[in-house]
C-alpha positions, 0 to 999 in steps of 0.5 A: 771730455777732450784730452788735455795736457798737464798734471792730473791728480787722482784723489782729493784727500790729503796726499792728492790735495797737497800733490796738486798744490806742490805741483802748482807752486813748481810749474805753470801747467794745467792741473786737475784734481779728480775726486768723487765729491767736492770735499776733503774729509778730515779722516783722522777726526772721524772718531769724533762727533758730528762728521758733517763738521769734519769736511772742507770744500776742496775748491776753496783751496784749489781755485785761488791757485788756478787748479781745476776740480773735477767731481766724478768717479774714477774708473781706470787708467789707459797708460799707453794713451796717457788718459785717466778714465772717469764716469765723465769721459777721458782726461789726458795727462802728461803726468799722473799722481795716484792718491786714491787712498785706502779703506778699512779692511772688510772683516772676513766673517759672515755678517760683516755688512752689519758692522759700522765703520768710521773710515769715511764721511758716510760711514762715520755719519751712519755710526753717529746716527746709530749712537743717537738711538742707543738705550740704557744698557746697550753695548757697543763693540769695537773690533780692533785695538789699534790707533783708531779703535783706541781713540774711538773707545776712550772718547766714546762715553764722553761723546755720548755724554755730550748728548745724554749724560744719563745714557752715557753712564749705562752704555757698555763699551767693549774693545776686542782684538786678536792680539795679546796686548792693546795697541800692539803696533804702538809698542810698549812705551805708550801702553801704560797710558793707553791702558789707564785711559781705557780703564778710566773710560770704563772700556772692557778690553777683550784681547786674544778674541777673534770675531767669527760672526756678526749679526744685527744684535750680536757678535760671536767669538771663536771661543763660542761666546755670543756677545750682544751688541747694539752696534759693532764698529770695524776698526781692524786696519786699512788696505789700499783702495783697489788700484787703477793700475790693475796690471801692476804687480809690484805691491806690498801686503796692503795693496800699496803700489811700490814706488822709487825714491822719487815716488814714481810707480815702478816701471811706469815713468809717467805715474807717481803715487802718494799717500795710502796708495804708495809704499815708500821708504821715508828715511835712511833706516829703511822705515816705510810710510804708514797709512797716516795723515802725517805721511800723506801730507808730506808725501803728496808734496813730494809727488806733486813737486816731482811730477811737475819737475818731471813734466818740465824736464828738471831734476827730481827730489828724493822723498825723505821724511826723517821725523816721525811722531804719534799723538794718540787721543785718549779721551777727556782732553788727554793724549799721549805724544811719542817721538821716533819709530821706537815711540818714546813718550815725550808728552802725556795727559792734558799737555799732550791733549793740547797738541792733539787738538792743535793738530786736529783743529788747525795743522791738518786744515789747508789754507785758502789764501793764495799766498799762504797756499803756495808757501805751505806747498813748499817741500819741508826743509 
């Protein structure tokens, strides 16, 4: 592969896709997105059934605005030579946007390989297949009572019921966490709604419980209890994917690259980072972006915009994302919607559920019309 010029985006998730589109809106430069497959996976929806329906083809959004998609594995970065190393060869760049995402943390216990995850299309597909083989009385153990674990637990019985209503009545669902409260990172305001939803979904919540071993048919807890399990799902949180910049030491505890206000990787002027790969300050109060679709969508736009502007020698725009909300699916068409970093509850029940469905079914999906693509690629006001 010959060296090229322009902007290369490593990763085709939410941040990478919108980085490329924002760069195209700003500059008529060669732009290439490098991704391991041809799809944008609707990762926030992988707690739902039928993962095959939760992917869209990247080329349907990239091709209308003249962005190249290279499907291959990314192997590294040669900073001195300004090249991205891939399984297909080397790709030169003027500016690089790292949007390599995150992965679920591997459980540090013997037998962790026996657990499922809903973090990727492949993982969610394997778990979906496992659900189809469950029998009456089987137990599903979900490790991690955070955002993903709660959404999976509260919706799982209904998901099984869609296939087999009788089976759903007899399945046991257990939600485990080391914390003393469910949804600890979500704060106290939405907790009553979460606890009620778990109760209505007949989820057994086991707090202050630490898994020490996983086997093909059980988990063992630190208190010595052996809990039989037909399936164990790891929802224990995220960490950044291994960085292509192995020599860069400036990272946070989750492995994310530290960036400046323009999303430039510290001490690497030709490299920007966005989404779950970047640790960025979002507002004047010092809050940092979370590993979430909400932050990736906007951060990607800023990274692409700034990479293009930088390549053209134009002024950059500081990344800011002042508004923060959460919308947590609680199963049965219900949800809880909060506003602000203190998570003040503003909508609950079916009303919040309608907002969640709007987000999941429309807002996070990219357009395919060239004009609409470029319109939505603009930086938010």
